[in-house]
C-alpha positions, 0 to 999 in steps of 0.5 A: 155566198155573200156578195159584199161591195168591198171599198177600202178608203184608207191603206191599213197601217200597222202589222205584225212587228213590221218596222218599214215606213214608206217615204211616199204612198203608192197609188192604191185606190182599190186598197190592194196594199191592205193585204199585199203589204205583208212580207211572207205573203205566199200562195202555195201552188204545189209541193215545189212551187209557190207564188209570192204576193207581197209588194213592198210599198216604198220599193214599188213607189220607186219603181217604173210603175210607181205612179200606176194604180194596181188595178190599172194593169190588173184589170181582171181583179174584181173580188177577193179572193181573186184566184185565176185572174193573173192576166195583166193588161199593159195597154189600158192607158200606157203602151198604146202605140204599135211600137210600144205594144211590140216592145212589151209583147214578150216581156217577162211580166212575172219579173216586174214585182220581184225586187219588191218582194220579201219571203222565206225561201229556207227555214231549218225547223227540224220537226216532223211537221216539215217532213211531210208539209212544205215551207208554206203549208196552207193551200186549201182555203182560197180566201186566206191561204196566203195570209195564213202562210205569212205566219210561217215567218212569225210562229211555229205550227203549235201556236195555232194548232196546239190541242190544248187539252193534251198539254198542261201548264203551257206558255208562249215565248220565243224560240231563239234561233233557227237558220233561215234564208230570205229572198229580199229583205229579212222581215218581221221577227227575224230577231227576237224583239226582247233582245238588245239588238238584232243579229249580225247575220240575215240568215237567222230567225226567231219565232213564237213557240209553245213551251211546257214544263217537263220534270221541272224543266221548261221545254219547247213543244215541237214534234222533233222526236218524231222526225225519223218515224215520219221519214219512215212513214213516207217510205212505207206509206204506199204499202200500208192499208187505209187503217194503218195510214189512219193510225199513223195520221192520228199519231203524228197529229196527236197534239194538233187541233185543226182551226176554223179561220175565225177561231184562229184569228180571234185567239191572237188578234183580239183583246183576249189574245192568248199571246201576251204581246207586251211580254213578247217584247212588242211596244204598246203601239205594235201590241195595240195594232196586233190586237185590233188588226183590221184585216181580221174582219175581212177574212172572218165575216165574208166569203167573197168581196166585190170591188166597187166599179162606181168610182172607176172611169 
């Protein structure tokens, strides 16, 4: 495992179609907002629970802790990925006297960042994928699972996971529209940037999808036709043999290809992107930001980053 000192000197600005600009900058000496500034950044804990990792910089600045650097409280965060290190120390430089310590001893710390977080809570994408997979499906790779889950709000599964050999003459464009519910503010591509204006309802989302021609018609590639089969499979899987389960698995994933992290990132966020960002309606600046997204290198080149201690008091 590579051990690389990870020092971020500037906060990354520019992301996947986000328009929010902070009035003031948070104290972020460790560069935490390089990743945590993305709405929809979610780590799935199990099928029913997930942890939201997004921090809205502008809202954080206006909060009671807006003048506090993240690692002043999150003292056990020393590397990326920083899993299993959720404890918070409120007594490093603040809340030092006995009365203050007693006052915050039983404070619900999980509620502190809630006003600063935006994420999807419901998305009515009726596909066979969602019959088996949760809203935030990426769980295995601890380094990038939250970043991958963030893409749920921007694109359908097939954009990254399409087995291109199974489909001919395909293109990428907007699937317009799907019903969605947000906690916090709608973000990113909650509307199609190719439209003249955003929708009046917040319960609405547009996502990039894959389209192909079927008997002369342009149709979206999605696994909607297998919904009933997928539901039937869930009801009967306990009674199936290992071979029958394997056959069903292969059937439902016949157009799906697994992706290595580096391949998935580089296929979109590079000069030879499979997505034509200008055609999708992004302006020149956003197109450039998406193609040269700096965070890509952090997750494709290294297994572990260690934050430096040399600049800490």
